[in-house]
N, CA, C and O atoms as a GROMACS GRO file, in nm:
protein
  412
    1UNK      N    1  11.250   8.462  11.502
    1UNK     CA    2  11.290   8.546  11.565
    1UNK      C    3  11.388   8.631  11.547
    1UNK      O    4  11.502   8.587  11.533
    2UNK      N    5  11.364   8.760  11.544
    2UNK     CA    6  11.480   8.849  11.481
    2UNK      C    7  11.544   8.922  11.618
    2UNK      O    8  11.489   8.971  11.717
    3UNK      N    9  11.704   8.907  11.577
    3UNK     CA   10  11.782   8.966  11.688
    3UNK      C   11  11.836   9.067  11.622
    3UNK      O   12  11.866   9.061  11.502
    4UNK      N   13  11.853   9.173  11.700
    4UNK     CA   14  11.935   9.297  11.658
    4UNK      C   15  12.021   9.344  11.729
    4UNK      O   16  11.993   9.363  11.847
    5UNK      N   17  12.148   9.376  11.680
    5UNK     CA   18  12.252   9.410  11.792
    5UNK      C   19  12.205   9.533  11.840
    5UNK      O   20  12.117   9.600  11.787
    6UNK      N   21  12.273   9.564  11.954
    6UNK     CA   22  12.245   9.723  12.020
    6UNK      C   23  12.282   9.816  11.943
    6UNK      O   24  12.194   9.902  11.930
    7UNK      N   25  12.390   9.838  11.876
    7UNK     CA   26  12.423   9.914  11.763
    7UNK      C   27  12.348   9.939  11.663
    7UNK      O   28  12.319  10.053  11.627
    8UNK      N   29  12.303   9.812  11.599
    8UNK     CA   30  12.199   9.830  11.468
    8UNK      C   31  12.069   9.878  11.517
    8UNK      O   32  11.996   9.942  11.441
    9UNK      N   33  12.036   9.852  11.638
    9UNK     CA   34  11.896   9.875  11.699
    9UNK      C   35  11.913  10.057  11.698
    9UNK      O   36  11.836  10.128  11.633
   10UNK      N   37  12.017  10.106  11.772
   10UNK     CA   38  12.037  10.247  11.760
   10UNK      C   39  12.032  10.298  11.637
   10UNK      O   40  11.945  10.382  11.618
   11UNK      N   41  12.109  10.268  11.537
   11UNK     CA   42  12.114  10.312  11.407
   11UNK      C   43  11.982  10.340  11.343
   11UNK      O   44  11.940  10.447  11.300
   12UNK      N   45  11.922  10.219  11.345
   12UNK     CA   46  11.752  10.207  11.317
   12UNK      C   47  11.682  10.314  11.375
   12UNK      O   48  11.632  10.397  11.299
   13UNK      N   49  11.670  10.326  11.487
   13UNK     CA   50  11.605  10.411  11.543
   13UNK      C   51  11.646  10.563  11.516
   13UNK      O   52  11.555  10.645  11.509
   14UNK      N   53  11.775  10.604  11.502
   14UNK     CA   54  11.811  10.726  11.457
   14UNK      C   55  11.765  10.763  11.326
   14UNK      O   56  11.728  10.877  11.295
   15UNK      N   57  11.769  10.646  11.238
   15UNK     CA   58  11.707  10.680  11.092
   15UNK      C   59  11.572  10.680  11.076
   15UNK      O   60  11.523  10.743  10.983
   16UNK      N   61  11.500  10.615  11.158
   16UNK     CA   62  11.353  10.617  11.166
   16UNK      C   63  11.305  10.751  11.219
   16UNK      O   64  11.199  10.802  11.183
   17UNK      N   65  11.392  10.808  11.312
   17UNK     CA   66  11.328  10.925  11.373
   17UNK      C   67  11.386  11.056  11.256
   17UNK      O   68  11.329  11.165  11.248
   18UNK      N   69  11.468  11.029  11.198
   18UNK     CA   70  11.522  11.136  11.118
   18UNK      C   71  11.432  11.146  10.974
   18UNK      O   72  11.428  11.247  10.905
   19UNK      N   73  11.360  11.021  10.944
   19UNK     CA   74  11.257  11.037  10.846
   19UNK      C   75  11.116  11.043  10.879
   19UNK      O   76  11.028  11.049  10.793
   20UNK      N   77  11.095  11.042  11.000
   20UNK     CA   78  10.961  11.065  11.080
   20UNK      C   79  10.861  10.953  11.041
   20UNK      O   80  10.744  10.984  11.019
   21UNK      N   81  10.900  10.829  11.032
   21UNK     CA   82  10.806  10.707  11.006
   21UNK      C   83  10.810  10.639  11.121
   21UNK      O   84  10.875  10.665  11.222
   22UNK      N   85  10.711  10.518  11.093
   22UNK     CA   86  10.677  10.434  11.208
   22UNK      C   87  10.782  10.328  11.228
   22UNK      O   88  10.800  10.284  11.342
   23UNK      N   89  10.856  10.282  11.123
   23UNK     CA   90  10.958  10.189  11.120
   23UNK      C   91  11.015  10.140  10.980
   23UNK      O   92  11.028  10.215  10.883
   24UNK      N   93  11.042  10.023  10.982
   24UNK     CA   94  11.110   9.963  10.852
   24UNK      C   95  11.038   9.831  10.835
   24UNK      O   96  11.008   9.762  10.932
   25UNK      N   97  11.014   9.801  10.729
   25UNK     CA   98  10.970   9.637  10.669
   25UNK      C   99  11.094   9.574  10.628
   25UNK      O  100  11.169   9.631  10.548
   26UNK      N  101  11.122   9.455  10.680
   26UNK     CA  102  11.208   9.362  10.619
   26UNK      C  103  11.162   9.269  10.568
   26UNK      O  104  11.082   9.196  10.627
   27UNK      N  105  11.210   9.244  10.419
   27UNK     CA  106  11.136   9.164  10.307
   27UNK      C  107  11.244   9.112  10.261
   27UNK      O  108  11.354   9.167  10.256
   28UNK      N  109  11.207   8.969  10.215
   28UNK     CA  110  11.279   8.895  10.135
   28UNK      C  111  11.243   8.912  10.008
   28UNK      O  112  11.123   8.900   9.980
   29UNK      N  113  11.339   8.944   9.906
   29UNK     CA  114  11.308   8.948   9.750
   29UNK      C  115  11.402   8.861   9.663
   29UNK      O  116  11.522   8.837   9.682
   30UNK      N  117  11.320   8.818   9.560
   30UNK     CA  118  11.392   8.727   9.451
   30UNK      C  119  11.487   8.822   9.394
   30UNK      O  120  11.438   8.932   9.369
   31UNK      N  121  11.614   8.807   9.368
   31UNK     CA  122  11.727   8.882   9.333
   31UNK      C  123  11.851   8.817   9.346
   31UNK      O  124  11.878   8.732   9.431
   32UNK      N  125  11.930   8.863   9.252
   32UNK     CA  126  12.092   8.826   9.228
   32UNK      C  127  12.110   8.673   9.185
   32UNK      O  128  12.022   8.586   9.176
   33UNK      N  129  12.201   8.666   9.168
   33UNK     CA  130  12.272   8.507   9.113
   33UNK      C  131  12.226   8.415   9.191
   33UNK      O  132  12.203   8.306   9.138
   34UNK      N  133  12.200   8.433   9.348
   34UNK     CA  134  12.196   8.314   9.430
   34UNK      C  135  12.034   8.301   9.449
   34UNK      O  136  11.980   8.199   9.494
   35UNK      N  137  11.970   8.407   9.411
   35UNK     CA  138  11.805   8.383   9.431
   35UNK      C  139  11.734   8.458   9.510
   35UNK      O  140  11.612   8.464   9.497
   36UNK      N  141  11.809   8.538   9.619
   36UNK     CA  142  11.740   8.609   9.742
   36UNK      C  143  11.843   8.700   9.774
   36UNK      O  144  11.965   8.687   9.761
   37UNK      N  145  11.754   8.823   9.831
   37UNK     CA  146  11.823   8.942   9.898
   37UNK      C  147  11.716   8.995   9.987
   37UNK      O  148  11.596   9.006   9.962
   38UNK      N  149  11.783   9.026  10.100
   38UNK     CA  150  11.719   9.118  10.227
   38UNK      C  151  11.698   9.249  10.162
   38UNK      O  152  11.780   9.289  10.079
   39UNK      N  153  11.576   9.333  10.201
   39UNK     CA  154  11.542   9.458  10.199
   39UNK      C  155  11.479   9.537  10.297
   39UNK      O  156  11.360   9.514  10.316
   40UNK      N  157  11.543   9.642  10.377
   40UNK     CA  158  11.497   9.711  10.467
   40UNK      C  159  11.465   9.839  10.389
   40UNK      O  160  11.535   9.898  10.306
   41UNK      N  161  11.313   9.873  10.446
   41UNK     CA  162  11.236   9.982  10.366
   41UNK      C  163  11.183  10.068  10.472
   41UNK      O  164  11.141  10.016  10.575
   42UNK      N  165  11.180  10.194  10.454
   42UNK     CA  166  11.105  10.253  10.562
   42UNK      C  167  10.960  10.249  10.545
   42UNK      O  168  10.905  10.252  10.435
   43UNK      N  169  10.892  10.241  10.669
   43UNK     CA  170  10.742  10.201  10.649
   43UNK      C  171  10.659  10.312  10.737
   43UNK      O  172  10.688  10.343  10.853
   44UNK      N  173  10.554  10.365  10.662
   44UNK     CA  174  10.465  10.471  10.733
   44UNK      C  175  10.387  10.404  10.841
   44UNK      O  176  10.361  10.465  10.944
   45UNK      N  177  10.342  10.262  10.819
   45UNK     CA  178  10.237  10.210  10.925
   45UNK      C  179  10.232  10.067  10.883
   45UNK      O  180  10.208  10.042  10.765
   46UNK      N  181  10.253   9.979  10.962
   46UNK     CA  182  10.255   9.834  10.944
   46UNK      C  183  10.125   9.766  10.938
   46UNK      O  184  10.024   9.814  10.991
   47UNK      N  185  10.126   9.660  10.876
   47UNK     CA  186   9.988   9.593  10.862
   47UNK      C  187   9.974   9.498  10.980
   47UNK      O  188  10.031   9.391  11.001
   48UNK      N  189   9.854   9.586  11.076
   48UNK     CA  190   9.865   9.506  11.185
   48UNK      C  191   9.776   9.344  11.190
   48UNK      O  192   9.771   9.267  11.286
   49UNK      N  193   9.718   9.329  11.069
   49UNK     CA  194   9.651   9.210  11.049
   49UNK      C  195   9.752   9.107  11.008
   49UNK      O  196   9.718   8.993  11.037
   50UNK      N  197   9.876   9.120  10.945
   50UNK     CA  198   9.948   9.018  10.892
   50UNK      C  199  10.112   9.031  10.941
   50UNK      O  200  10.187   8.938  10.970
   51UNK      N  201  10.134   9.142  10.941
   51UNK     CA  202  10.284   9.144  10.972
   51UNK      C  203  10.317   9.125  11.119
   51UNK      O  204  10.242   9.162  11.209
   52UNK      N  205  10.450   9.058  11.140
   52UNK     CA  206  10.504   9.021  11.268
   52UNK      C  207  10.578   9.143  11.285
   52UNK      O  208  10.644   9.193  11.194
   53UNK      N  209  10.564   9.204  11.430
   53UNK     CA  210  10.634   9.304  11.470
   53UNK      C  211  10.739   9.256  11.599
   53UNK      O  212  10.728   9.181  11.696
   54UNK      N  213  10.842   9.341  11.544
   54UNK     CA  214  10.982   9.298  11.654
   54UNK      C  215  11.050   9.464  11.691
   54UNK      O  216  11.059   9.563  11.619
   55UNK      N  217  11.084   9.445  11.808
   55UNK     CA  218  11.122   9.557  11.866
   55UNK      C  219  11.034   9.703  11.862
   55UNK      O  220  11.073   9.815  11.895
   56UNK      N  221  10.941   9.673  11.826
   56UNK     CA  222  10.843   9.786  11.813
   56UNK      C  223  10.856   9.881  11.660
   56UNK      O  224  10.778   9.973  11.635
   57UNK      N  225  10.952   9.846  11.582
   57UNK     CA  226  10.984   9.919  11.481
   57UNK      C  227  11.024   9.849  11.354
   57UNK      O  228  11.039   9.910  11.249
   58UNK      N  229  11.041   9.726  11.365
   58UNK     CA  230  11.044   9.621  11.257
   58UNK      C  231  10.933   9.528  11.221
   58UNK      O  232  10.894   9.433  11.289
   59UNK      N  233  10.878   9.576  11.083
   59UNK     CA  234  10.762   9.465  11.049
   59UNK      C  235  10.835   9.359  10.942
   59UNK      O  236  10.924   9.382  10.861
   60UNK      N  237  10.765   9.236  10.970
   60UNK     CA  238  10.796   9.154  10.852
   60UNK      C  239  10.680   9.082  10.788
   60UNK      O  240  10.600   9.022  10.860
   61UNK      N  241  10.668   9.082  10.679
   61UNK     CA  242  10.574   9.037  10.625
   61UNK      C  243  10.559   8.881  10.620
   61UNK      O  244  10.660   8.814  10.637
   62UNK      N  245  10.438   8.819  10.598
   62UNK     CA  246  10.399   8.676  10.617
   62UNK      C  247  10.482   8.602  10.514
   62UNK      O  248  10.505   8.486  10.548
   63UNK      N  249  10.532   8.637  10.400
   63UNK     CA  250  10.612   8.564  10.296
   63UNK      C  251  10.736   8.558  10.337
   63UNK      O  252  10.784   8.446  10.347
   64UNK      N  253  10.813   8.664  10.368
   64UNK     CA  254  10.938   8.680  10.419
   64UNK      C  255  10.958   8.572  10.572
   64UNK      O  256  11.060   8.506  10.596
   65UNK      N  257  10.841   8.579  10.652
   65UNK     CA  258  10.855   8.518  10.772
   65UNK      C  259  10.836   8.358  10.734
   65UNK      O  260  10.887   8.267  10.799
   66UNK      N  261  10.765   8.343  10.634
   66UNK     CA  262  10.745   8.178  10.603
   66UNK      C  263  10.879   8.119  10.557
   66UNK      O  264  10.899   8.000  10.581
   67UNK      N  265  10.971   8.188  10.496
   67UNK     CA  266  11.122   8.132  10.463
   67UNK      C  267  11.199   8.141  10.555
   67UNK      O  268  11.265   8.040  10.580
   68UNK      N  269  11.221   8.274  10.646
   68UNK     CA  270  11.318   8.297  10.725
   68UNK      C  271  11.260   8.314  10.871
   68UNK      O  272  11.198   8.414  10.907
   69UNK      N  273  11.292   8.193  10.959
   69UNK     CA  274  11.231   8.237  11.094
   69UNK      C  275  11.333   8.271  11.209
   69UNK      O  276  11.304   8.301  11.325
   70UNK      N  277  11.453   8.261  11.156
   70UNK     CA  278  11.564   8.352  11.243
   70UNK      C  279  11.646   8.448  11.163
   70UNK      O  280  11.704   8.411  11.061
   71UNK      N  281  11.652   8.568  11.206
   71UNK     CA  282  11.725   8.669  11.149
   71UNK      C  283  11.793   8.754  11.231
   71UNK      O  284  11.739   8.807  11.328
   72UNK      N  285  11.943   8.775  11.190
   72UNK     CA  286  12.037   8.874  11.299
   72UNK      C  287  12.052   8.986  11.211
   72UNK      O  288  12.061   8.976  11.089
   73UNK      N  289  12.054   9.080  11.267
   73UNK     CA  290  12.080   9.232  11.197
   73UNK      C  291  12.182   9.296  11.292
   73UNK      O  292  12.157   9.311  11.412
   74UNK      N  293  12.297   9.332  11.237
   74UNK     CA  294  12.412   9.360  11.291
   74UNK      C  295  12.435   9.507  11.222
   74UNK      O  296  12.374   9.516  11.115
   75UNK      N  297  12.507   9.619  11.259
   75UNK     CA  298  12.571   9.730  11.180
   75UNK      C  299  12.709   9.701  11.189
   75UNK      O  300  12.773   9.649  11.280
   76UNK      N  301  12.751   9.751  11.058
   76UNK     CA  302  12.894   9.729  11.023
   76UNK      C  303  12.955   9.868  10.994
   76UNK      O  304  12.884   9.940  10.925
   77UNK      N  305  13.087   9.926  11.039
   77UNK     CA  306  13.148  10.012  10.965
   77UNK      C  307  13.275   9.983  10.930
   77UNK      O  308  13.351   9.924  11.007
   78UNK      N  309  13.308  10.022  10.810
   78UNK     CA  310  13.444   9.971  10.747
   78UNK      C  311  13.501  10.096  10.685
   78UNK      O  312  13.468  10.124  10.569
   79UNK      N  313  13.594  10.185  10.762
   79UNK     CA  314  13.604  10.300  10.697
   79UNK      C  315  13.517  10.385  10.684
   79UNK      O  316  13.450  10.422  10.780
   80UNK      N  317  13.498  10.437  10.553
   80UNK     CA  318  13.387  10.536  10.532
   80UNK      C  319  13.237  10.470  10.499
   80UNK      O  320  13.134  10.537  10.495
   81UNK      N  321  13.244  10.325  10.477
   81UNK     CA  322  13.144  10.254  10.456
   81UNK      C  323  13.055  10.196  10.574
   81UNK      O  324  13.104  10.116  10.654
   82UNK      N  325  12.934  10.233  10.582
   82UNK     CA  326  12.844  10.171  10.703
   82UNK      C  327  12.727  10.127  10.636
   82UNK      O  328  12.673  10.184  10.542
   83UNK      N  329  12.687  10.008  10.698
   83UNK     CA  330  12.564   9.925  10.658
   83UNK      C  331  12.533   9.846  10.775
   83UNK      O  332  12.596   9.837  10.880
   84UNK      N  333  12.380   9.769  10.723
   84UNK     CA  334  12.327   9.670  10.825
   84UNK      C  335  12.393   9.577  10.741
   84UNK      O  336  12.445   9.595  10.631
   85UNK      N  337  12.382   9.463  10.819
   85UNK     CA  338  12.438   9.317  10.777
   85UNK      C  339  12.318   9.249  10.806
   85UNK      O  340  12.284   9.259  10.924
   86UNK      N  341  12.241   9.181  10.729
   86UNK     CA  342  12.123   9.090  10.769
   86UNK      C  343  12.179   8.941  10.722
   86UNK      O  344  12.221   8.914  10.610
   87UNK      N  345  12.168   8.839  10.852
   87UNK     CA  346  12.206   8.720  10.817
   87UNK      C  347  12.103   8.632  10.872
   87UNK      O  348  12.036   8.674  10.967
   88UNK      N  349  12.081   8.511  10.825
   88UNK     CA  350  12.007   8.408  10.872
   88UNK      C  351  12.067   8.251  10.880
   88UNK      O  352  12.125   8.220  10.777
   89UNK      N  353  12.064   8.154  10.977
   89UNK     CA  354  12.125   8.063  10.970
   89UNK      C  355  12.044   7.948  10.877
   89UNK      O  356  12.088   7.833  10.872
   90UNK      N  357  11.938   7.982  10.814
   90UNK     CA  358  11.886   7.919  10.721
   90UNK      C  359  11.936   7.958  10.567
   90UNK      O  360  11.879   7.917  10.466
   91UNK      N  361  12.043   8.037  10.568
   91UNK     CA  362  12.099   8.058  10.435
   91UNK      C  363  12.212   7.950  10.400
   91UNK      O  364  12.304   7.923  10.478
   92UNK      N  365  12.196   7.898  10.286
   92UNK     CA  366  12.261   7.789  10.236
   92UNK      C  367  12.402   7.826  10.154
   92UNK      O  368  12.507   7.764  10.175
   93UNK      N  369  12.394   7.911  10.080
   93UNK     CA  370  12.506   7.982  10.018
   93UNK      C  371  12.496   8.122   9.986
   93UNK      O  372  12.385   8.175   9.987
   94UNK      N  373  12.619   8.199   9.951
   94UNK     CA  374  12.600   8.348   9.914
   94UNK      C  375  12.673   8.338   9.782
   94UNK      O  376  12.756   8.249   9.763
   95UNK      N  377  12.643   8.428   9.692
   95UNK     CA  378  12.717   8.487   9.567
   95UNK      C  379  12.854   8.556   9.620
   95UNK      O  380  12.864   8.594   9.736
   96UNK      N  381  12.944   8.566   9.538
   96UNK     CA  382  13.065   8.605   9.530
   96UNK      C  383  13.074   8.747   9.597
   96UNK      O  384  13.163   8.783   9.673
   97UNK      N  385  12.958   8.829   9.554
   97UNK     CA  386  12.992   8.957   9.601
   97UNK      C  387  12.878   8.982   9.719
   97UNK      O  388  12.824   9.092   9.734
   98UNK      N  389  12.850   8.876   9.794
   98UNK     CA  390  12.742   8.893   9.911
   98UNK      C  391  12.617   8.977   9.897
   98UNK      O  392  12.568   9.033   9.995
   99UNK      N  393  12.564   8.986   9.773
   99UNK     CA  394  12.446   9.036   9.744
   99UNK      C  395  12.319   8.976   9.745
   99UNK      O  396  12.216   9.043   9.755
  100UNK      N  397  12.321   8.827   9.733
  100UNK     CA  398  12.222   8.746   9.727
  100UNK      C  399  12.282   8.602   9.773
  100UNK      O  400  12.399   8.563   9.767
  101UNK      N  401  12.176   8.542   9.816
  101UNK     CA  402  12.190   8.406   9.903
  101UNK      C  403  12.094   8.318   9.842
  101UNK      O  404  12.003   8.358   9.770
  102UNK      N  405  12.116   8.186   9.875
  102UNK     CA  406  12.030   8.072   9.847
  102UNK      C  407  11.990   8.023  10.002
  102UNK      O  408  12.069   8.019  10.096
  103UNK      N  409  11.836   7.982  10.005
  103UNK     CA  410  11.798   7.921  10.112
  103UNK      C  411  11.743   7.775  10.106
  103UNK      O  412  11.707   7.719  10.209
   0.00000   0.00000   0.00000
């Protein structure tokens, strides 16, 4: 299951509307010193045959869903910096900079 905070959902909807796309794809990519990172990417159209759809705007591919069954998406503002924070209780470790994690 994906849980999205109210603020994160509003920010996603704003960005999707401004780009005039269907939504976003959440993917798990091999990356960094700990092995994995998340990617949120604009998506013109989901694959209705294979993607899991959440909140009507977030598509998750089968490979990502196979690894991560619980995902929490939050919005963080720290001074001038703004970003989505994506976490899962299935993460076992994070690298020092926080860009990658182990499962």
